[in-house]
ZATOR-627976 format. One line per field, with one value per atom (N, C-alpha, C): atom name; x negated, y, z; residue number from 1. Coordinates in pm, whole numbers, plus 32768, in hexadecimal, padded with zeros to 4 digits. Layout:
<rs>
a = c(CA:...)
c1 = c(X:...)
c2 = c(Y:...)
c3 = c(Z:...)
k = c(NUM:...)
</rs>
This chain:
<rs>
a = c(N:CA:C:N:CA:C:N:CA:C:N:CA:C:N:CA:C:N:CA:C:N:CA:C:N:CA:C:N:CA:C:N:CA:C:N:CA:C:N:CA:C:N:CA:C:N:CA:C:N:CA:C:N:CA:C:N:CA:C:N:CA:C:N:CA:C:N:CA:C:N:CA:C:N:CA:C:N:CA:C:N:CA:C:N:CA:C:N:CA:C:N:CA:C:N:CA:C:N:CA:C:N:CA:C:N:CA:C:N:CA:C:N:CA:C:N:CA:C:N:CA:C:N:CA:C:N:CA:C:N:CA:C:N:CA:C:N:CA:C:N:CA:C:N:CA:C:N:CA:C:N:CA:C:N:CA:C:N:CA:C:N:CA:C:N:CA:C:N:CA:C:N:CA:C:N:CA:C:N:CA:C:N:CA:C:N:CA:C:N:CA:C:N:CA:C:N:CA:C:N:CA:C:N:CA:C:N:CA:C:N:CA:C:N:CA:C:N:CA:C:N:CA:C:N:CA:C:N:CA:C:N:CA:C:N:CA:C:N:CA:C:N:CA:C:N:CA:C:N:CA:C:N:CA:C:N:CA:C:N:CA:C:N:CA:C:N:CA:C:N:CA:C:N:CA:C:N:CA:C:N:CA:C:N:CA:C:N:CA:C:N:CA:C:N:CA:C:N:CA:C:N:CA:C:N:CA:C:N:CA:C:N:CA:C:N:CA:C:N:CA:C:N:CA:C:N:CA:C:N:CA:C:N:CA:C:N:CA:C:N:CA:C:N:CA:C:N:CA:C:N:CA:C:N:CA:C:N:CA:C:N:CA:C:N:CA:C:N:CA:C:N:CA:C:N:CA:C:N:CA:C:N:CA:C:N:CA:C:N:CA:C:N:CA:C:N:CA:C:N:CA:C:N:CA:C:N:CA:C:N:CA:C:N:CA:C:N:CA:C:N:CA:C:N:CA:C:N:CA:C:N:CA:C:N:CA:C:N:CA:C:N:CA:C:N:CA:C:N:CA:C:N:CA:C:N:CA:C:N:CA:C:N:CA:C)
c1 = c(3EB3:3F65:3F9D:4001:4066:40DC:40F2:4124:419E:41A2:4245:42A5:430C:437D:434D:42F3:4305:42F1:4266:423A:4280:429B:42F6:432C:43B1:43FB:43D4:43C7:43EE:449C:447F:450A:4531:44ED:44FF:4452:4437:43E1:43F8:43B6:439F:431C:4330:429D:42AE:424B:420F:4255:42A7:42BC:4244:41D9:4192:40CC:40DA:4098:40A5:40AD:4115:40CA:403F:3FDE:3FF1:4044:4067:40F0:40FE:419E:41D5:420D:4232:429E:4254:42A5:4305:4346:43B7:43AC:4391:4390:43CD:43EF:4400:43CB:43A0:4339:4381:4390:43E5:43AC:43E7:43E3:43DD:43E6:43DA:4366:4323:4295:4249:4209:41BB:4166:4127:40AD:40E1:413F:415F:4198:41A3:4171:4114:409F:4012:3FEE:402B:3FD3:403D:405E:4062:40FC:40F2:4183:418F:421C:4285:426B:421A:41A7:4184:4211:4195:415F:40ED:4095:406C:4091:405C:3FBD:3F94:3EE9:3ECC:3E57:3E03:3DD3:3DAC:3D9C:3E30:3E87:3EFA:3F5E:3F4B:3F3F:3EFE:3E9F:3E1A:3E4E:3EA4:3EE1:3F5C:3FD6:404E:3FFA:3F8F:3FB6:3F56:3F0F:3EC4:3F53:3F9D:401A:4072:4075:40B7:4071:3FD5:3FAB:3FB9:3FB6:3FB7:403E:4097:4133:4125:40E9:40F4:4080:3FFF:3FA2:3FF5:4016:406D:3FD8:3FB0:3F26:3EF4:3EB4:3E75:3E15:3DF1:3D6E:3D1D:3CAC:3C5C:3C45:3C06:3BF3:3B5B:3B1A:3AA1:3A53:3A8F:3A08:3A77:3A74:3ACF:3A2E:3A81:39FC:3A4F:3AD6:3B23:3BB6:3B9B:3C10:3C3E:3CAC:3C91:3D20:3D36:3DB0:3DC2:3E3F:3E52:3EC4:3F19:3F65:3FAE:3FD9:402E:409A:4097:40E9:4132:41CF:41F5:42AB:42B8:433E:43B1:439E:43DF:4436:43BB:43A6:43B7:4350:4355:436B:43F9:442C:4406:4425:442D:43C8:4362:42D2:42CF:4265:4272:41F5:41CF:4146:4107:40DE:40AA:4023:4030:3FC2:3FD8:3F24:3EEB:3E7B:3EBF:3E1F:3DE3:3D63:3D4D:3CD1:3CF5:3C8B:3C3B:3BBD:3B12:3B07:3A73:3A32:3982:3965:38EC:38BD:3845:37CC:3833:385A:38B2:3938:395E:39AE:3A2F:3A82:3B32:3B20:3B3F:3B62:3BC6:3C22:3C69:3C3E:3C26:3C13:3CA9:3C9D:3D0E:3D26:3D87:3D82:3E0C:3E39:3EA1:3EEC:3F4D:3F89:3FEE:4016:4060:407A:412E:4152:41F3:4208:4285:42DF:4345:43C7:442F:4430:4491:4448:43CC:437E:42F4:430F:426F:4221:4216:4199:413E:4163:4176:40E5:4087:4049:3FEF:401C:3FE1:3F45:3F20:3EBA:3E70:3DF7:3DC5:3D8E:3D59:3CE4:3CDB:3C89:3C07:3BC1:3BC6:3B61:3B73:3B46:3B51:3B85:3BF9:3C4A:3BFD:3BDD:3BA9:3C27:3C3F:3CAE:3C73:3CB2:3C8E:3CC2:3C52:3C4B:3CC9)
c2 = c(9437:941C:9495:948A:9503:94D5:9538:952C:9597:95D4:9619:95A0:95C7:9571:94E8:94E0:946E:9467:94F6:9500:95AB:95C5:96A5:9685:96E8:9707:97AE:97C7:988A:98B5:98E0:9946:99AB:9A05:9A98:9AC9:9AE2:9B3D:9BEE:9C56:9CAA:9D10:9D4D:9D65:9DF6:9E26:9EA6:9EDD:9F70:9F94:9FE9:A010:A05F:A00A:9FA1:9F45:9ED0:9E94:9E10:9D81:9DAA:9D31:9D54:9D6E:9D5D:9D33:9CD2:9CA7:9C6F:9C57:9C37:9B94:9B49:9AC6:9AA4:9A85:9A56:999D:9954:98A9:987B:9821:97A9:9709:96F7:96B2:9610:95C5:954D:9500:94E5:9469:93AC:93CB:9336:92E9:934E:936E:92DF:927A:921B:9240:929C:92C7:92FE:92EB:932A:92B0:922F:91B4:917D:91CB:9181:921A:92BB:930E:9358:9383:92D0:92B9:9223:91E1:9221:923E:9282:930C:934A:93AF:93FA:93FB:9410:9484:94A4:951E:951C:959C:95DB:95B9:954D:9545:95CF:960D:966B:966D:9606:95FF:960F:95B2:95EE:966C:96C9:9737:9795:9759:979C:9781:96FA:96C7:971B:974E:9776:981D:985B:98CB:98D2:9894:987E:986E:980B:97F0:9897:98BA:9925:999F:99A1:9A11:99DF:9958:992A:996B:993D:998B:9A17:9A81:9AE9:9B1E:9AE0:9B0C:9AB5:9A77:9A04:999F:99A4:9957:98AF:989E:980E:985E:97F3:9839:97DA:97E5:97A3:97E8:97C2:982C:9801:9879:989E:98AF:9902:993F:9959:9937:996C:99B0:9A3D:9A85:9A8A:9A80:9A80:9A41:99E2:996D:9988:99BE:99AF:995F:9922:98F3:9912:994D:99A2:997B:9939:9919:9865:97FA:9795:97CE:9785:9786:970F:96FF:9650:9659:9600:95F5:961D:95E0:9615:965B:96CA:972E:9787:97A9:97F9:97DA:97BA:978D:97E7:9849:98FE:990F:9947:9967:9A12:9A3B:9A9C:9AA0:9AB3:9ABE:9B22:9B8D:9BC0:9BD7:9C24:9BEB:9C8B:9C7D:9CF1:9CBF:9C96:9C91:9D1C:9D15:9D7F:9D4F:9D67:9D4F:9D6B:9D33:9D43:9D11:9D26:9CF0:9CD3:9C61:9C34:9BD0:9C0D:9BC8:9B95:9BEC:9BFD:9B91:9B57:9B2F:9B7F:9B31:9B9B:9B3D:9B76:9B31:9B77:9B66:9B94:9BAA:9C00:9BFF:9C0D:9B99:9BBE:9BDB:9C03:9C30:9C3B:9BA0:9B63:9B50:9B69:9B54:9B12:9AE9:9A83:9AA4:9AD8:9ACD:9A8D:9A91:9A70:9ADF:9A94:9AE7:9B15:9AB7:9ADB:9B37:9AF9:9B96:9BE9:9C21:9C73:9C7A:9C8E:9C78:9BE8:9B96:9B0C:9AF0:9AFC:9AD8:9A46:9A24:99CF:9990:99E1:99EC:9A59:9A70:9AD3:9AA2:9B0A:9A80:9AF4:9B10:9B49:9AF1:9B06:9AAC:9AFB:9A8C:9A85:9A1C:9A34:9996:99F1:994E:9957:991D:995D:98FD:988A:982F:97C2:97D5:97C6:97DC:97B9)
c3 = c(8952:8959:8985:893E:893B:89A7:8A37:8A7D:8A80:8A20:89FD:8A00:8A4D:8A43:8A61:8AD5:8B2E:8B8C:8B88:8C14:8C4C:8BE4:8C02:8BA2:8BA5:8B23:8B34:8AC6:8AC9:8AAC:8AEB:8B37:8ADC:8AC9:8A86:8A90:89F1:8A01:89FA:8A1C:8A18:89F4:895A:893D:893F:8962:897E:8913:8934:88AB:887D:88AC:888A:8877:8873:8880:884A:87D0:879D:87C9:87FF:8833:88F6:893C:89BA:89CE:8A04:8A40:8AD2:8AFD:8B84:8B22:8B78:8B60:8B9A:8BA7:8C32:8C07:8C6B:8C65:8CEC:8CBD:8CFA:8D28:8DB1:8DC4:8DA3:8D89:8D42:8DB6:8E38:8EAC:8E50:8E02:8DBA:8D84:8D85:8D04:8D4F:8D26:8D5F:8D89:8DA5:8DD3:8E91:8E76:8F10:8F9D:8F29:8F8C:8FBB:8F80:8FCA:900C:8FF8:904E:9051:90CD:9123:915D:9148:9178:91DA:91E7:923A:9256:922A:9244:91DB:915C:9108:90DA:90A6:905C:9006:8FB5:8F4F:8F51:8ECB:8ED4:8E94:8EA5:8E9A:8DE9:8DAD:8D10:8CDA:8D1F:8CDA:8CE0:8D66:8D41:8CC8:8CBF:8C72:8BC8:8B97:8B01:8B1E:8B70:8B92:8B47:8B73:8B5F:8ADD:8ABB:8A3D:89D0:89D9:8975:8977:89E8:89E2:8985:8979:893A:88B2:8879:8810:87AB:8823:87E9:87BB:8842:8828:878F:87A1:86FE:869C:86A7:862C:85D3:864C:85EA:86A0:8656:86B5:86DD:8755:8796:87DE:87E8:8846:88E6:893A:8999:8976:8925:8931:89AD:89FB:8A83:8AD9:8B52:8BD8:8C39:8C38:8C9B:8D28:8D3B:8DA5:8DE1:8E25:8E3E:8EC8:8EDA:8F77:8F9E:8FF3:900E:9095:90A2:910C:919B:9153:91B6:9171:91B5:9186:912D:90E6:9057:906D:9083:9090:9056:9001:8F8B:8FEE:9060:90AC:9117:9156:919C:917C:90DA:9082:9001:8FDE:8F38:8ECA:8EDC:8E8C:8E8F:8E4E:8E1D:8DD4:8DCE:8D86:8D42:8CDE:8CA7:8C72:8C66:8C36:8BFC:8B6F:8B3A:8ACE:8AE0:8A6B:8A19:899D:894A:88DB:88CF:88AF:8835:879F:8775:8728:8747:8723:86FA:8672:8631:868F:8684:86BB:8661:8635:85F0:8557:8512:84CF:84C0:8542:855C:85A2:856A:85B7:861C:86D3:8715:876A:87DA:8825:88A9:8908:898D:89C1:8A1B:8A75:8B2B:8B3F:8BB1:8BE9:8C2A:8C2E:8CF2:8D26:8D7C:8DB9:8E11:8E4C:8E96:8ECC:8F2A:8F51:8FCB:8FE4:8F98:8F60:8F07:8F8C:9008:9050:90F3:90C7:9122:90E4:90AB:902E:90B4:9134:9198:9193:9158:917E:90F5:90E7:9075:9065:8FE7:8FE8:8F96:8F50:8F16:8EE2:8EC9:8E56:8E04:8D98:8D41:8CCA:8CE5:8C58:8C0E:8B71:8B40:8A8F:8A46:89B8:8966:8920:88B1:884D:8807:876E:870C:8698:862F:8608:85F6:85B8:852C:84D8:8425:83EE)
k = c(1:1:1:2:2:2:3:3:3:4:4:4:5:5:5:6:6:6:7:7:7:8:8:8:9:9:9:10:10:10:11:11:11:12:12:12:13:13:13:14:14:14:15:15:15:16:16:16:17:17:17:18:18:18:19:19:19:20:20:20:21:21:21:22:22:22:23:23:23:24:24:24:25:25:25:26:26:26:27:27:27:28:28:28:29:29:29:30:30:30:31:31:31:32:32:32:33:33:33:34:34:34:35:35:35:36:36:36:37:37:37:38:38:38:39:39:39:40:40:40:41:41:41:42:42:42:43:43:43:44:44:44:45:45:45:46:46:46:47:47:47:48:48:48:49:49:49:50:50:50:51:51:51:52:52:52:53:53:53:54:54:54:55:55:55:56:56:56:57:57:57:58:58:58:59:59:59:60:60:60:61:61:61:62:62:62:63:63:63:64:64:64:65:65:65:66:66:66:67:67:67:68:68:68:69:69:69:70:70:70:71:71:71:72:72:72:73:73:73:74:74:74:75:75:75:76:76:76:77:77:77:78:78:78:79:79:79:80:80:80:81:81:81:82:82:82:83:83:83:84:84:84:85:85:85:86:86:86:87:87:87:88:88:88:89:89:89:90:90:90:91:91:91:92:92:92:93:93:93:94:94:94:95:95:95:96:96:96:97:97:97:98:98:98:99:99:99:100:100:100:101:101:101:102:102:102:103:103:103:104:104:104:105:105:105:106:106:106:107:107:107:108:108:108:109:109:109:110:110:110:111:111:111:112:112:112:113:113:113:114:114:114:115:115:115:116:116:116:117:117:117:118:118:118:119:119:119:120:120:120:121:121:121:122:122:122:123:123:123:124:124:124:125:125:125:126:126:126:127:127:127:128:128:128:129:129:129:130:130:130:131:131:131:132:132:132:133:133:133)
</rs>
């Protein structure tokens, strides 16, 4: 299920001049998404699985490919992310294209921080994305 434009919207993308597979996405969490009604009523918290999907969708935009998550080496949720307290998020993504067993994969390193306070880190992710044929 695609979350862009319902769960989050992309406000800006800053692609690295040196590496076209590295970028920072400025996003806004959209508090009207139905997931927040159940997670948790009156005190909405961004579910970890939705944050993972949000990172994957940003990576797809960066690489101009559709992916499935092939492998998660590390996924740390470091702080609570909420659409009311932290509506503006910076998602940093670095992709590295590699060959694995005669297939192309993309190693991903990603993080999410509070746009208003870069000291507040929400998540760290490393793993592999596999392009969908």
